[in-house]
C-alpha positions as CSV (number, residue, x, y, z in Angstrom):
1,M,-23.8,23.9,-41.5
2,R,-23.0,20.4,-42.3
3,L,-22.5,17.6,-39.7
4,A,-20.2,14.6,-40.1
5,P,-21.9,11.3,-40.6
6,T,-23.2,9.7,-37.4
7,S,-20.7,6.9,-37.6
8,H,-17.8,9.4,-37.5
9,R,-19.3,11.3,-34.6
10,V,-19.8,8.1,-32.6
11,A,-16.2,6.9,-33.4
12,G,-14.8,10.2,-32.3
13,I,-16.7,10.3,-29.0
14,G,-15.7,6.6,-28.4
15,L,-12.1,7.3,-29.0
16,A,-12.2,10.3,-26.6
17,L,-13.8,8.3,-23.9
18,L,-11.3,5.5,-24.2
19,L,-8.3,7.9,-23.9
20,L,-9.6,9.9,-20.9
21,P,-10.0,7.1,-18.3
22,A,-6.7,5.6,-19.3
23,C,-4.8,8.8,-18.6
24,A,-6.7,9.4,-15.3
25,T,-6.1,5.9,-13.9
26,M,-2.5,5.3,-14.7
27,P,-0.9,4.0,-11.5
28,T,2.0,6.1,-10.1
29,A,5.1,4.7,-8.3
30,T,3.6,6.0,-5.1
31,T,0.3,4.0,-5.6
32,V,2.1,0.8,-6.3
33,E,4.5,1.3,-3.3
34,A,1.7,2.0,-0.9
35,T,-0.1,-1.2,-1.7
36,A,2.9,-3.5,-1.5
37,V,2.5,-6.3,1.0
38,A,5.2,-6.1,3.7
39,R,7.8,-8.8,4.0
40,P,8.4,-9.2,7.8
41,L,11.7,-10.1,9.5
42,M,12.2,-11.7,13.0
43,E,15.2,-12.3,15.2
44,L,15.5,-14.0,18.6
45,Q,18.2,-12.2,20.6
46,S,19.9,-13.5,23.8
47,P,17.8,-16.7,24.1
48,R,17.8,-18.3,27.5
49,Y,16.7,-21.8,28.2
50,D,16.8,-23.4,31.6
51,G,15.3,-26.8,30.8
52,N,11.8,-25.6,31.6
53,G,11.2,-22.4,29.7
54,L,12.5,-20.2,26.9
55,S,13.0,-16.5,27.2
56,G,14.7,-13.8,25.2
57,R,14.2,-10.6,23.2
58,V,12.2,-10.9,19.9
59,L,12.8,-8.2,17.3
60,V,10.5,-7.8,14.3
61,G,10.9,-5.5,11.3
62,S,10.1,-5.3,7.7
63,E,12.4,-6.0,4.8
64,E,9.9,-4.5,2.3
65,G,6.7,-2.6,2.7
66,T,5.1,-1.3,5.9
67,L,3.7,-3.8,8.4
68,T,1.3,-3.3,11.2
69,L,1.6,-5.1,14.5
70,D,0.0,-5.2,17.9
71,R,2.6,-3.6,20.2
72,R,1.3,-5.6,23.2
73,F,3.1,-8.5,21.5
74,V,0.9,-11.2,23.2
75,E,2.4,-14.6,23.2
76,S,0.2,-17.2,21.5
77,S,-1.6,-14.4,19.6
78,T,1.0,-12.3,18.0
79,L,3.9,-14.7,18.6
80,D,3.7,-18.4,19.2
81,I,5.9,-21.5,19.3
82,V,4.9,-24.0,16.7
83,A,7.5,-26.8,17.3
84,V,10.2,-27.9,19.7
85,L,12.7,-30.6,18.7
86,D,15.4,-32.3,20.8
87,C,18.7,-31.3,19.2
88,A,20.3,-34.7,19.9
89,T,17.5,-36.8,18.3
90,A,15.7,-34.3,16.0
91,Q,12.5,-35.8,17.5
92,P,9.6,-33.5,18.2
93,L,8.9,-32.9,21.9
94,E,5.6,-32.3,23.7
95,F,5.6,-28.8,25.2
96,L,3.2,-26.6,27.1
97,V,0.9,-24.3,25.2
98,A,-0.7,-21.5,27.1
99,D,-3.4,-19.7,25.1
100,R,-4.1,-16.1,25.9
101,F,-7.1,-14.2,24.6
102,P,-6.4,-10.5,24.7
103,P,-9.1,-8.0,24.1
104,P,-9.3,-6.7,20.5
105,S,-6.5,-4.3,19.5
106,R,-7.3,-0.6,20.0
107,E,-5.9,2.1,17.7
108,E,-3.2,3.0,20.2
109,D,-2.1,-0.7,20.4
110,L,-1.2,-0.8,16.7
111,L,2.3,0.2,15.4
112,Q,3.3,0.6,11.8
113,L,6.9,-0.4,11.0
114,A,8.6,0.8,7.8
115,P,11.7,-1.0,6.4
116,G,14.7,-0.2,8.5
117,Y,12.8,0.1,11.8
118,W,12.5,-2.6,14.4
119,F,10.2,-3.4,17.4
120,G,11.4,-5.5,20.2
121,A,9.9,-7.2,23.3
122,E,11.0,-9.6,26.0
123,V,9.2,-12.9,25.8
124,D,8.9,-15.8,28.2
125,F,7.5,-19.2,27.2
126,P,7.0,-22.0,29.6
127,L,7.8,-25.2,27.7
128,F,8.3,-28.1,30.0
129,D,7.0,-28.8,33.5
130,E,9.0,-31.4,35.5
131,Q,6.0,-32.0,37.8
132,L,3.7,-32.9,34.9
133,N,6.0,-35.2,32.9
134,G,8.6,-36.2,35.6
135,K,11.7,-34.6,33.9
136,P,12.9,-31.3,32.6
137,G,13.4,-30.7,29.0
138,P,16.6,-31.8,27.1
139,D,19.9,-30.0,27.2
140,C,19.4,-28.6,23.7
141,I,16.3,-27.6,21.7
142,D,15.5,-26.3,18.3
143,V,12.5,-24.1,18.8
144,T,10.3,-22.7,15.9
145,L,8.6,-19.4,16.5
146,T,6.0,-17.7,14.3
147,F,5.2,-13.9,14.3
148,H,1.7,-12.9,13.1
149,P,1.6,-9.3,12.0
150,K,-1.8,-7.7,11.1
151,P,-3.2,-8.7,7.7
152,P,-2.5,-8.5,4.8
153,T,1.2,-9.1,5.9
154,P,2.0,-12.8,6.0
155,A,3.4,-14.5,9.1
156,V,7.2,-15.1,9.4
157,T,8.7,-18.2,11.0
158,I,12.2,-18.8,12.4
159,T,14.0,-21.7,14.1
160,A,16.6,-21.1,16.8
161,R,18.9,-23.6,18.6
162,V,19.1,-23.0,22.3
163,L,21.3,-24.8,24.8
164,R,20.7,-25.2,28.5
165,P,23.7,-23.8,30.4
166,P,25.7,-26.4,32.3
167,D,25.0,-26.8,36.0
168,V,27.6,-24.9,38.0
169,P,28.5,-26.6,41.3
170,D,27.9,-24.5,44.3
171,A,31.4,-23.5,45.6
172,G,30.1,-23.1,49.1
173,A,28.7,-26.7,49.2
174,A,32.1,-28.2,48.8
175,L,33.3,-26.5,52.0
176,H,30.7,-28.1,54.3
């Protein structure tokens, strides 16, 4: 029995080793899809502003990839206001910031949202305090909100223009 020269045996073994791992580790479409970072979406529906606070329904979803969020939707932790501008002057306004420190998320607090699904929550942010600064907020504000999903999904920020409804005179007061 005659063996091939050592250099041929080593080259053959090396070629086999190079081909095996390449076939075994080829990524599939499922692997690439599962690791895609989500692209979050956010909407503010039915915003209400009374000169002191902002409230409404915030909806969050994913345009691409699955995102994880804390379904407790804690203001100043999951969702916060980063800027408030006066619509008339475009000047930044000082506003109240109330920090909340919720306990760490438990497994049942976490929700995964795939594209096409939405999660909504009613929110209420105090912005201005007439007793602290002597006047209510302006008639119109541009408010910038940021939603912070769980990592690795990046935050998403939106700006909404909200008007204070006009004062309606009390019909009964005119009769007295």
